[in-house]
C-alpha positions, 0 to 999 in steps of 0.5 A, spaced: 589 609 652 588 605 645 582 602 643 585 595 644 585 597 651 577 598 651 572 593 651 568 594 644 560 596 646 559 590 641 563 585 645 560 587 652 553 586 648 555 579 646 557 577 653 552 580 657 546 578 652 543 585 652 543 591 647 541 597 651 546 600 655 542 601 661 541 593 661 549 592 660 550 597 665 546 593 670 549 586 668 556 589 669 554 592 676 551 585 678 557 582 676 561 587 680 565 589 673 568 596 674 566 601 668 566 608 666 560 611 663 560 616 657 556 622 655 551 617 651 550 612 657 554 607 654 559 603 659 567 604 658 570 598 660 578 597 661 580 590 657 584 588 663 578 589 668 574 585 664 579 579 663 580 579 670 573 579 671 572 573 667 578 569 671 584 571 666 590 572 670 594 578 668 601 576 666 606 579 671 611 584 668 618 584 671 620 591 673 627 590 672 629 594 665 632 589 660 639 591 659 642 592 652 635 593 649 632 599 646 638 603 649 643 607 645 651 606 646 653 614 645 660 613 648 662 612 640 659 619 638 662 622 644 669 620 643 668 623 636 666 629 638 672 630 643 678 628 637 
């Protein structure tokens, strides 16, 4: 998981209005936002969970793979080996 996928503690403090991890966790609990807690007691919130709690709908991803993009045509290489 990259750091872009986790809400920074400073951002949680700004949105919640609290500075102490315990108060931020209480705020997250009151707003029914799921989080994990690290060893120092700071809440770890996934960006997607946080954005969903703020009412931002996720962008749907088409599960069908894109054809011709990021795929290699190795037929030419195989044909050269056979000659």
